[in-house]
C-alpha positions as CSV (number, residue, x, y, z in Angstrom):
1,M,-17.0,-0.8,7.8
2,K,-15.6,-2.6,4.8
3,F,-12.1,-1.7,3.5
4,L,-10.6,-2.5,0.1
5,I,-6.8,-2.4,0.2
6,I,-4.8,-2.8,-3.1
7,G,-1.2,-4.1,-3.3
8,D,1.5,-2.2,-5.3
9,V,0.1,-1.0,-8.6
10,V,2.8,-1.4,-11.3
11,G,2.6,0.6,-14.5
12,E,-0.3,0.9,-17.0
13,P,-1.3,-2.8,-16.8
14,G,-1.7,-2.4,-13.1
15,R,-3.7,0.8,-13.4
16,N,-6.0,-0.7,-16.1
17,I,-7.0,-3.7,-14.0
18,L,-7.4,-1.5,-10.9
19,F,-9.7,0.9,-12.8
20,K,-11.7,-2.1,-14.1
21,Y,-12.1,-3.5,-10.6
22,L,-13.1,-0.2,-9.1
23,E,-15.6,0.5,-11.9
24,K,-17.4,-2.7,-11.2
25,R,-17.0,-3.2,-7.5
26,K,-16.2,0.1,-5.6
27,Q,-19.8,0.3,-4.4
28,N,-19.1,-2.8,-2.3
29,Y,-16.7,-0.9,-0.1
30,D,-16.8,1.9,2.4
31,F,-13.2,2.9,2.2
32,I,-10.5,2.2,-0.5
33,I,-6.7,2.4,-0.1
34,V,-4.3,1.9,-3.0
35,N,-0.5,1.6,-2.9
36,A,0.6,3.3,-6.1
37,E,4.3,4.0,-5.7
38,N,5.1,2.0,-8.8
39,S,2.1,3.2,-10.9
40,A,4.1,5.5,-13.3
41,G,6.0,3.1,-15.5
42,G,7.0,0.9,-12.6
43,F,8.8,3.7,-10.7
44,G,7.0,6.5,-8.7
45,I,3.7,8.3,-9.3
46,T,2.7,11.5,-11.1
47,P,0.0,14.0,-10.1
48,K,-2.0,12.9,-13.2
49,I,-2.0,9.2,-12.2
50,A,-2.9,10.1,-8.6
51,E,-5.9,12.1,-9.8
52,Q,-7.0,9.2,-12.0
53,I,-6.9,6.8,-9.0
54,F,-8.7,9.2,-6.8
55,A,-11.3,9.8,-9.5
56,R,-12.0,6.0,-9.7
57,G,-12.9,5.9,-6.0
58,A,-9.7,5.6,-3.9
59,D,-9.9,7.5,-0.6
60,V,-6.1,7.3,0.2
61,I,-3.0,6.5,-1.8
62,T,0.1,5.2,0.0
63,L,3.6,5.2,-1.3
64,G,7.1,3.7,-0.3
65,N,10.7,3.8,-1.3
66,H,9.9,5.0,-4.8
67,S,7.9,8.0,-3.6
68,W,10.3,10.6,-5.1
69,D,11.1,8.9,-8.5
70,K,8.9,11.5,-10.3
71,K,10.0,15.0,-9.4
72,E,6.7,16.5,-10.3
73,I,5.1,14.8,-7.3
74,Y,7.0,17.1,-4.8
75,P,4.6,20.1,-4.8
76,Y,1.5,17.9,-5.4
77,I,2.1,15.7,-2.3
78,N,2.3,18.8,-0.2
79,E,-1.1,19.9,-1.4
80,T,-2.8,16.5,-1.3
81,K,-3.4,15.2,2.2
82,N,-4.8,11.9,1.0
83,L,-1.5,11.0,-0.8
84,I,0.9,9.9,1.9
85,R,4.5,8.7,2.0
86,P,6.3,6.7,4.8
87,I,6.1,8.6,8.1
88,N,9.7,7.7,9.0
89,F,11.2,9.7,6.1
90,T,13.1,12.8,7.3
91,K,10.9,15.6,8.6
92,E,12.2,17.7,5.7
93,A,10.7,15.4,3.1
94,P,7.6,16.7,1.3
95,G,4.2,15.4,2.3
96,N,2.9,13.6,5.3
97,G,3.1,10.1,6.7
98,Y,-0.5,9.7,7.8
99,T,-3.9,11.2,7.1
100,I,-7.3,11.1,8.8
101,V,-10.3,11.0,6.5
102,E,-13.9,11.5,7.6
103,K,-16.3,9.4,5.5
104,N,-19.9,8.5,6.2
105,G,-19.6,10.1,9.6
106,K,-16.6,8.0,10.7
107,K,-12.9,9.0,10.9
108,V,-10.4,6.7,9.4
109,A,-6.6,7.1,9.9
110,V,-4.2,5.6,7.3
111,V,-0.5,5.5,8.2
112,N,2.4,4.7,5.9
113,A,5.8,3.5,7.2
114,Q,8.9,2.0,5.6
115,G,11.1,-0.9,6.8
116,K,14.8,-0.8,7.5
117,V,15.9,-4.3,6.7
118,F,17.4,-4.6,3.2
119,M,16.0,-1.1,2.4
120,P,17.6,2.3,1.9
121,P,18.7,4.0,5.2
122,I,15.7,5.4,7.1
123,A,14.6,6.3,10.6
124,C,13.2,3.5,12.8
125,P,9.6,2.7,11.8
126,F,8.9,1.0,15.1
127,L,9.7,4.1,17.1
128,A,7.9,6.4,14.6
129,L,4.7,4.3,14.9
130,D,5.0,3.9,18.6
131,E,5.1,7.7,18.8
132,I,2.2,8.6,16.4
133,I,-0.4,5.8,17.0
134,P,-1.3,7.0,20.6
135,E,-1.8,10.5,19.2
136,I,-4.0,9.2,16.4
137,R,-6.1,7.1,18.8
138,K,-7.1,10.3,20.6
139,E,-9.1,11.2,17.4
140,T,-10.1,7.7,16.0
141,N,-9.7,4.1,16.8
142,I,-10.0,3.0,13.2
143,I,-6.4,2.9,12.0
144,I,-5.0,1.2,9.0
145,V,-1.2,0.8,8.5
146,D,0.6,0.1,5.2
147,F,4.1,-1.1,6.2
148,H,6.3,-0.9,3.1
149,A,9.1,-3.4,3.9
150,E,11.2,-6.1,2.4
151,A,11.8,-8.6,5.2
152,T,9.1,-11.0,6.3
153,S,10.5,-11.0,9.8
154,E,10.3,-7.2,10.1
155,K,6.7,-7.2,8.9
156,Q,5.7,-9.9,11.4
157,A,7.4,-8.0,14.2
158,M,5.5,-4.9,13.3
159,G,2.2,-6.8,13.2
160,W,2.9,-8.0,16.8
161,N,4.1,-4.6,17.8
162,L,0.8,-3.0,16.7
163,T,-1.6,-5.8,17.6
164,G,-4.6,-4.3,19.5
165,K,-3.5,-0.8,18.7
166,V,-4.6,-0.6,15.1
167,S,-7.4,-2.1,13.0
168,A,-5.2,-3.6,10.3
169,M,-1.5,-3.8,9.4
170,Y,-0.5,-5.2,6.0
171,G,2.8,-5.3,4.1
172,T,3.6,-3.9,0.7
173,H,6.8,-3.7,-1.4
174,T,7.8,-7.3,-2.2
175,H,5.2,-7.6,-5.0
176,T,4.5,-11.2,-3.9
177,Q,1.3,-11.9,-2.1
178,T,1.5,-14.0,1.1
179,A,-1.1,-16.4,2.3
180,D,-0.9,-15.7,6.1
181,E,-3.9,-13.5,6.5
182,K,-5.2,-13.6,10.1
183,I,-6.7,-11.5,12.9
184,L,-4.2,-11.1,15.6
185,P,-5.2,-10.9,19.3
186,G,-6.7,-7.6,20.1
187,G,-8.5,-7.4,16.8
188,T,-5.8,-6.4,14.3
189,A,-6.1,-7.8,10.8
190,Y,-2.7,-8.8,9.4
191,L,-1.2,-9.9,6.1
192,T,2.6,-10.0,5.5
193,D,2.3,-8.7,1.9
194,A,-0.8,-7.6,-0.1
195,G,0.9,-8.5,-3.3
196,M,1.1,-6.7,-6.7
197,T,-1.4,-5.3,-9.1
198,G,0.1,-5.7,-12.6
199,G,1.7,-8.3,-14.9
200,H,2.5,-11.5,-13.0
201,D,4.4,-13.4,-15.7
202,G,7.4,-11.2,-15.2
203,I,9.7,-10.4,-12.3
204,L,8.0,-8.2,-9.7
205,G,5.9,-6.6,-12.4
206,M,8.7,-6.0,-14.9
207,N,9.6,-7.9,-18.0
208,K,11.8,-11.1,-17.5
209,K,14.4,-10.5,-20.1
210,E,16.1,-7.4,-18.5
211,S,15.9,-8.8,-15.0
212,I,17.4,-12.1,-15.9
213,Q,20.2,-10.5,-17.9
214,R,21.0,-8.2,-15.0
215,F,21.4,-11.2,-12.7
216,K,23.7,-12.8,-15.2
217,D,26.0,-9.9,-16.0
218,G,25.4,-7.4,-13.2
219,M,25.2,-4.5,-15.7
220,P,22.7,-1.7,-15.4
221,S,19.6,-2.1,-17.6
222,R,16.4,-0.2,-18.3
223,Y,13.4,-2.2,-17.0
224,S,10.1,-2.3,-18.9
225,V,6.7,-3.1,-17.4
226,C,5.3,-6.6,-17.8
227,E,2.0,-6.8,-19.6
228,E,1.4,-10.6,-19.3
229,N,-1.0,-12.4,-16.9
230,V,-2.3,-9.2,-15.4
231,K,-3.8,-9.7,-11.9
232,I,-5.1,-7.5,-9.1
233,N,-3.9,-8.3,-5.6
234,G,-5.0,-7.0,-2.3
235,L,-7.3,-7.7,0.7
236,E,-10.7,-6.9,2.1
237,V,-11.0,-6.1,5.8
238,E,-14.2,-5.6,7.8
239,V,-13.8,-3.4,10.9
240,N,-16.3,-2.8,13.7
241,E,-17.0,1.0,13.5
242,N,-17.5,1.3,17.3
243,T,-14.5,-0.6,18.6
244,G,-12.1,-0.2,15.7
245,K,-11.3,-4.0,15.8
246,A,-11.1,-6.1,12.7
247,E,-13.7,-8.9,12.3
248,K,-12.9,-10.4,8.9
249,I,-10.0,-10.4,6.5
250,R,-9.9,-11.9,3.0
251,R,-7.2,-11.9,0.3
252,I,-7.9,-10.8,-3.3
253,N,-6.1,-12.4,-6.2
254,M,-8.0,-12.1,-9.5
255,H,-7.0,-12.3,-13.1
256,Y,-8.0,-9.5,-15.5
257,D,-10.7,-11.7,-17.1
258,E,-12.2,-12.5,-13.7
259,V,-12.6,-8.9,-12.6
């Protein structure tokens, strides 16, 4: 089973290259997962954008710390099981932290979690995943985890914590793709960060001017989305449908003109 996993989509430039990639290549994949928590102007997601991403072929959309930036997402996420937010948000938060999707006769579980280090206060992701993964494995052994976290150390620790228990664990949030893709012992594909889908000649997908000025004077400023050097970042993972173990992993880092 071949998975396409897309790193944080930032604004309209990110959406445009994502749609172009999916239009040309979605038939090459059995299952598609997109992190889209920055897809609406760089902050949050709207129901309209979620529907556009699903319509282009995404099976599951994952989120992160910007899940609630657009208030109109509150009722929509309760109604849409394939749009998930971090599982270690408070239980009173809208939506769900994982979903199980049956496709081509196989059940696939996708789980979203958020880190604690250098992030807003949140319940422990390690304990949350330790609790839910055994329950999910009663239904399927094909499990993909999007760990939305800042610290490299926390992501690596989570990879080792989940090795042999899930098919793949990859990081999102930093908007900077790492080059440490591997298959851990026990058959878990791992990448510290999937990267960013959007303008790469800015700062984390936003224009340079506002970001640099904020570092200089510390004053609040309104960020705008970068439209220069647009790339799509992500990874491909091939999983054995019978064992749930990963067999191959490959990073994706392509310019708009290469898609």
